[in-house]
C-alpha positions in Angstrom: 51.3 35.7 3.5 47.9 37.3 4.0 48.0 38.7 0.5 48.6 35.1 -0.9 45.7 33.8 1.2 43.3 36.5 -0.1 44.3 35.8 -3.7 43.6 32.1 -3.2 40.2 33.0 -1.7 39.4 35.3 -4.6 40.2 32.6 -7.1 38.0 30.1 -5.3 35.1 32.5 -5.2 35.5 33.3 -8.9 35.5 29.6 -9.8 32.4 29.2 -7.6 30.7 32.1 -9.4 31.4 30.6 -12.8 29.9 27.3 -11.7 26.8 29.0 -10.4 26.4 30.9 -13.6 26.7 27.7 -15.6 24.0 26.0 -13.5 21.7 29.0 -13.7 21.7 28.8 -17.5 21.4 25.0 -17.7 18.0 23.5 -18.5 16.0 22.8 -15.4 14.2 19.5 -14.7 10.5 19.6 -14.1 9.9 20.5 -10.5 8.2 17.9 -8.3 6.3 18.5 -5.1 4.9 16.1 -2.5 1.5 16.1 -4.2 3.1 14.9 -7.5 4.8 12.1 -5.6 1.6 10.9 -4.0 -0.4 11.1 -7.3 2.4 9.1 -9.0 2.4 6.5 -6.3 -1.4 6.2 -6.3 -1.6 5.7 -10.1 1.2 3.3 -10.4 1.2 1.2 -7.3 1.3 -2.6 -7.8 0.2 -3.0 -4.2 -3.0 -1.1 -4.8 -3.7 -3.1 -7.9 -3.2 -6.3 -6.0 -5.7 -5.2 -3.3 -8.2 -3.9 -5.8 -8.2 -7.4 -7.4 -8.7 -8.9 -3.9 -11.7 -6.6 -3.5 -13.1 -7.9 -6.7 -12.6 -11.5 -5.3 -14.7 -10.4 -2.3 -17.3 -8.9 -4.6 -17.7 -12.2 -6.4 -18.3 -13.9 -3.0 -21.6 -11.9 -2.9 -22.5 -13.1 -6.3 -21.8 -16.7 -5.3 -24.1 -16.4 -2.3 -26.8 -14.8 -4.4 -26.6 -17.7 -6.9 -27.6 -20.2 -4.2 -31.1 -18.6 -4.1 -31.7 -19.1 -7.8 -32.8 -22.1 -9.8 -30.2 -24.3 -11.5 -31.0 -25.5 -15.0 -29.0 -28.5 -16.5 -29.3 -30.2 -19.8 -27.9 -33.6 -20.9 -27.7 -35.3 -24.3 -26.9 -39.0 -24.4 -26.5 -41.5 -27.3 -26.3 -45.3 -26.8 -25.9 -48.3 -29.1 -26.6 -51.8 -27.7 -25.8 -55.3 -29.1 -27.8 -58.4 -28.1 -26.9 -62.0 -28.9 -29.3 -65.0 -28.1 -29.3 -68.7 -28.9 -26.5 -71.4 -28.8 -25.7 -74.8 -30.4 -26.8 -76.2 -33.7 -29.7 -73.8 -34.1 -27.3 -70.9 -34.3 -27.5 -67.6 -32.6 -29.6 -64.5 -33.2 -28.2 -61.0 -32.8 -29.7 -57.6 -32.8 -28.6 -54.1 -32.2 -30.3 -50.8 -31.5 -29.4 -47.1 -31.2 -31.1 -44.8 -28.8 -30.8 -41.1 -28.0 -32.2 -39.0 -25.2 -32.3 -35.3 -24.3 -33.0 -34.3 -20.7 -33.7 -30.8 -19.3 -33.9 -30.4 -15.5 -34.4 -27.6 -13.0 -33.6 -27.6 -9.3 -34.6 -24.7 -7.1 -34.0 -24.2 -3.4 -37.2 -22.6 -2.1 -36.5 -22.5 1.6 -33.4 -23.2 3.8 -34.4 -21.6 7.0 -32.7 -18.3 6.0 -29.2 -19.8 5.9 -28.4 -18.6 2.3 -29.7 -15.1 3.0 -27.4 -14.9 6.1 -24.5 -16.1 4.0 -25.1 -13.4 1.5 -25.2 -10.8 4.2 -21.9 -12.1 5.6 -20.4 -11.9 2.1 -21.5 -8.2 1.9 -19.9 -7.5 5.2 -16.7 -9.1 3.9 -16.8 -6.8 0.9 -17.1 -3.7 3.2 -14.2 -5.0 5.3 -12.0 -5.5 2.2 -12.9 -2.0 1.0 -11.6 -0.5 4.2 -8.5 -2.7 4.0 -7.9 -1.2 0.5 -8.2 2.2 2.0 -5.6 1.4 4.6 -3.3 0.2 1.9 -3.9 3.5 0.1 -2.7 5.3 3.2 0.5 3.1 3.3 1.2 3.9 -0.4 0.7 7.6 0.0 2.9 7.7 3.1 5.6 5.8 1.3 5.5 8.5 -1.4 5.9 11.2 1.2 8.8 9.3 2.8 10.5 8.8 -0.5 10.1 12.5 -1.4 11.4 13.8 2.0 14.3 11.3 1.8 15.4 12.6 -1.6 15.2 16.2 -0.5 17.1 15.5 2.8 19.8 13.6 1.0 20.1 16.4 -1.6 20.6 18.9 1.2 23.0 16.6 2.9 25.1 16.4 -0.2 25.2 20.2 -0.5 26.3 20.4 3.2 29.1 17.9 2.6 30.2 19.8 -0.5 30.3 23.1 1.4 32.1 21.4 4.3 34.7 20.0 1.9 35.2 23.4 0.3 35.7 25.1 3.7 38.1 22.4 4.8 40.1 22.7 1.6 40.4 26.5 2.3 41.6 25.7 5.8 44.1 23.2 4.4 45.4 25.8 2.0 45.6 28.4 4.7 47.5 25.9 7.0 50.0 25.3 4.2 50.5 29.0 3.7 51.0 29.6 7.4 53.3 26.6 7.6 55.5 28.0 4.8 56.0 31.2 6.8 56.6 29.3 10.0 53.4 30.2 11.8 52.2 26.6 12.3 53.8 23.2 12.4 53.6 20.3 10.0 51.1 18.7 12.5 48.6 21.4 11.8 48.9 20.8 8.1 48.4 17.0 8.6 45.3 17.6 10.7 43.8 19.8 8.0 44.7 17.2 5.3 43.1 14.4 7.5 39.8 16.4 7.8 39.8 17.0 4.0 40.2 13.3 3.3 37.4 12.5 5.8 35.1 15.1 4.2 35.7 13.6 0.8 34.7 10.2 2.1 31.6 11.6 3.8 30.7 13.4 0.6 31.0 10.1 -1.4 28.7 8.4 1.2 26.2 11.2 1.0 26.1 11.0 -2.8 25.6 7.2 -2.6 22.7 7.8 -0.1 21.2 10.3 -2.5 21.3 7.7 -5.4 19.7 5.2 -3.1 16.9 7.7 -2.2 16.3 8.5 -5.8 16.0 4.8 -6.7 13.6 4.3 -3.9 11.5 7.3 -5.1 11.4 5.8 -8.6 10.3 2.4 -7.1 7.5 4.0 -5.0 6.3 6.8 -7.4 6.9 4.9 -10.7 9.2 7.5 -12.2 12.5 9.3 -11.5 12.2 12.4 -9.3 12.3 15.8 -10.9 13.7 18.9 -9.3 12.8 18.6 -5.6 13.5 21.9 -3.8 10.9 22.4 -1.0 9.8 20.4 2.0 6.1 19.4 1.9 3.7 21.8 3.7 2.7 20.5 7.1 -0.9 19.4 7.3 -3.2 20.8 10.0 -2.6 19.0 13.2 -5.3 17.8 15.7 -6.0 20.3 18.4 -5.1 17.9 21.2 -4.1 14.3 21.8 -7.6 13.3 22.8 -8.9 14.8 19.6 -6.4 12.9 17.6 -7.3 9.6 19.3 -11.0 10.2 18.9 -10.6 10.9 15.2 -8.5 7.8 14.8 -11.1 5.6 16.5 -13.9 7.1 14.4 -12.3 7.0 11.0 -9.3 4.7 10.8 -9.9 2.2 8.0 -8.2 -0.8 9.7 -10.6 -0.4 12.7 -13.6 -0.1 10.3 -12.4 -3.2 8.4 -12.2 -5.2 11.6 -15.7 -4.1 12.7 -17.1 -5.4 9.4 -15.1 -8.6 9.9 -16.8 -9.2 13.3 -20.2 -8.7 11.8 -19.4 -11.0 8.9 -18.2 -13.7 11.3 -21.4 -13.4 13.4 -23.6 -13.7 10.3 -21.6 -16.8 9.2 -22.2 -18.3 12.7 -25.9 -17.6 12.5 -26.0 -19.2 9.0 -24.4 -22.4 10.3 -27.1 -22.6 12.9 -29.8 -22.2 10.3 -28.2 -25.0 8.3 -29.3 -27.4 11.0 -33.0 -26.8 10.1 -35.1 -28.2 7.3 -35.0 -27.1 3.6 -37.5 -27.3 0.8 -36.5 -27.7 -2.8 -38.4 -27.9 -6.1 -37.4 -30.0 -9.0 -38.7 -30.5 -12.6 -37.4 -32.4 -15.5 -38.4 -33.5 -19.0 -36.8 -36.2 -21.1 -37.3 -37.0 -24.8 -36.0 -40.5 -25.9 -35.8 -42.1 -29.3 -35.0 -45.7 -30.2 -34.1 -45.8 -33.9 -34.3 -49.6 -34.4 -38.0 -49.6 -33.5 -38.7 -46.0 -34.5 -40.3 -45.3 -31.2 -40.3 -42.0 -29.2 -41.1 -41.4 -25.6 -41.5 -38.2 -23.6 -41.6 -38.0 -19.8 -42.2 -35.1 -17.4 -41.4 -35.1 -13.7 -42.3 -32.6 -11.0 -41.1 -32.8 -7.4 -41.2 -31.0 -4.1 -38.8 -32.2 -1.4 -38.6 -31.5 2.3 -35.3 -32.6 3.8 -33.4 -32.2 7.1 -30.2 -33.8 8.3 -30.9 -35.7 11.5 -27.3 -37.0 12.1 -24.1 -36.2 10.3 -21.5 -37.7 12.6 -21.2 -34.4 14.6 -20.2 -32.4 11.5 -22.9 -29.8 11.9 -22.2 -29.2 15.6 -18.5 -28.9 15.0 -19.1 -26.4 12.2 -21.3 -24.4 14.6 -18.6 -24.4 17.4 -15.9 -23.5 14.9 -17.9 -20.5 13.6 -18.6 -19.3 17.2 -14.9 -19.6 18.0 -14.1 -17.5 14.9 -16.5 -14.8 16.2 -14.6 -14.7 19.5 -11.3 -14.5 17.6 -12.5 -11.6 15.4 -13.8 -9.7 18.5 -10.4 -10.2 20.2 -8.7 -8.9 17.1 -11.1 -5.9 17.1 -10.1 -5.1 20.7 -6.4 -5.3 19.8 -6.9 -3.1 16.8 -8.6 -0.4 18.9 -5.8 -0.4 21.4 -3.2 -0.3 18.6 -4.9 2.6 16.8 -5.1 4.6 20.1 -1.5 3.9 20.8 -0.3 4.8 17.3 -2.3 8.0 17.4 -0.7 9.0 20.7 2.8 8.0 19.4 2.4 10.0 16.2 1.0 13.1 18.0 3.9 13.0 20.5 6.5 12.4 17.7 5.2 15.5 15.9 5.6 17.7 19.0 9.0 16.2 19.7 10.2 16.8 16.1 8.9 20.4 16.2 10.8 21.1 19.4 13.9 19.4 18.1 13.8 21.6 15.0 13.6 24.8 17.1 16.6 23.6 19.2 18.5 22.6 16.0 18.0 26.1 14.5 19.3 27.7 17.7 22.3 25.2 17.7 23.1 26.1 14.1 23.0 29.8 14.9 25.3 29.5 17.8 27.7 27.1 16.0 27.9 29.6 13.0 28.7 32.5 15.4 31.4 30.3 17.1 32.9 29.2 13.8 33.1 32.7 12.4 34.7 34.0 15.6 37.2 31.2 15.9 38.2 31.4 12.2 38.7 35.2 12.5 40.8 34.7 15.7 42.9 32.1 13.9 43.9 34.6 11.3 45.2 36.7 14.2 47.1 33.8 15.7 44.9 33.5 18.7 43.5 30.1 17.6 45.1 27.0 16.3 44.2 25.0 13.2 42.7 22.3 15.4 40.3 24.9 17.0 39.1 25.9 13.6 38.6 22.3 12.4 36.7 21.5 15.6 34.4 24.5 15.1 33.8 23.6 11.5 32.9 20.0 12.6 30.5 21.4 15.3 28.8 23.6 12.7 28.5 20.6 10.3 27.0 18.5 13.0 24.5 21.2 13.9 23.4 21.7 10.3 23.1 17.9 9.8 20.9 17.7 13.0 18.7 20.5 11.6 18.3 18.6 8.3 17.2 15.4 10.2 14.9 17.4 12.5 13.2 19.0 9.5 12.7 15.7 7.8 11.4 14.1 11.0 8.9 16.9 11.5 7.5 16.5 7.9 7.3 12.7 8.3 5.7 13.0 11.7 3.0 15.3 10.4 2.0 12.9 7.7 2.4 9.9 10.0 -0.1 11.6 12.3 -2.5 11.9 9.4 -2.1 8.2 8.7 -2.6 7.3 12.3 -5.9 9.1 12.3 -7.0 7.5 9.0 -6.9 10.8 7.1 -4.0 10.2 4.7 -6.3 9.3 1.7 -6.8 10.6 -1.7 -10.3 11.9 -0.8 -9.2 13.7 2.4 -6.1 15.3 0.7 -8.3 16.2 -2.4 -5.6 15.0 -4.8 -6.2 15.8 -8.4 -6.3 12.2 -9.6 -9.0 9.9 -11.0 -10.2 7.9 -8.0 -10.8 4.1 -8.0 -14.5 3.6 -7.4 -15.1 0.1 -5.8 -18.9 0.5 -6.4 -18.6 0.1 -10.1 -17.5 -3.5 -10.2 -19.6 -4.4 -7.2 -22.8 -3.1 -8.8 -22.0 -5.1 -11.9 -21.6 -8.4 -10.0 -23.8 -8.3 -6.9 -26.8 -9.6 -8.9 -24.7 -12.6 -10.1 -25.2 -12.0 -13.8 -24.3 -14.8 -16.2 -22.1 -14.3 -19.2 -25.0 -15.0 -21.6 -26.9 -11.9 -20.3 -26.3 -8.3 -21.4 -25.2 -7.4 -17.9 -22.8 -10.3 -17.9 -21.3 -9.2 -21.2 -21.0 -5.6 -19.8 -19.2 -7.0 -16.8 -16.9 -9.0 -19.0 -15.8 -5.8 -20.7 -15.3 -4.0 -17.4 -13.1 -6.8 -16.1 -11.0 -6.8 -19.3 -10.6 -3.0 -19.0 -9.4 -3.4 -15.4 -6.9 -6.1 -16.2 -5.6 -4.1 -19.1 -5.1 -1.0 -17.0 
């Protein structure tokens, strides 16, 4: 019986060797690492493109505020034809008609508004800075999604390999149980137990393969392409020296906190602007009109210059309501800032603790796998001597599989916890990671539009080309 068992084992090992040789000579897919995944996500993310466009919207808010401090020039061309009819009765009626045309050119310029427009421009600039930090926070989310997708594919690959190995071992046990049943060493119950475990292992392998396909699809969605050969867990980034250091770094550099700080300043400037709106304003106006009446062949030219001082004395309470609304908005933004500070402190603490927990769990899992492997090898050897039952072997194999699966999960959690800690501190960015990718520079578009160029100017035409290039990309 033992000779038959050894022959079956030799055949299995030989078949496995042929498969390994075939895989060794097969063409290999291009290897991927976590840096490749993050670069792919950064260059293909629709979420980043969306928020870059929103940043350009905020940039244009500065241009709109700047335009209120500049003169407005209008032109109007009008043509009119009139008919007149006079006289009634026997004497008849007289009729006449005339055609006139006029061309008017006017200029209006707000010279002074108590500083309201300038404060509005400053508020718009703070809104731009807040939106830039929001874009940076979105960048962190995109990069972490890439890390998560990468680790998920690798973990599911290893899980499939574990399930395949588990199925192979259980099939060996089932064959051994059949051989021992044929010589009367075990009962039919032992064979049925082995067959049940093999069927369960096949189902678990199918589930693992489905999870791997899902992980690969998620990777393609996040990174923008199918994964290559993923074989290594990402290197663990350097961790903060202490919990206090991690929280201090988060409060100093997290983009969501910086964005909210700029939002508070923008709200305060807007409230100050609404207060200035209650004061007087001075505007200058000038116009010239040329008019021709063709029936009488007469021409007239007129020129007008004006300087106006105005102030709203009563607007039904609208100005006061606007002021109260803006002050309430400042209070809301300050409250949101406090909540953001607490959230960032809490997230940094949670991420730091999760990393320590994952590291300790991985150490324990390694020890568990070592002990389970020793136990399985011993029980399996004892079973060949008749000192252990088939159920003992199957239970030991299940314990080893559980330990190996727990180690896989612990390794994945440790990698994700390390990058989650970076994100919690505001450090999971292209610049901080020094990724080899062309960075999006928000200054380029802002510098083009902050002076509010018109399309008819050279700068306006240059801006139009920049915008078309951005939309094309």
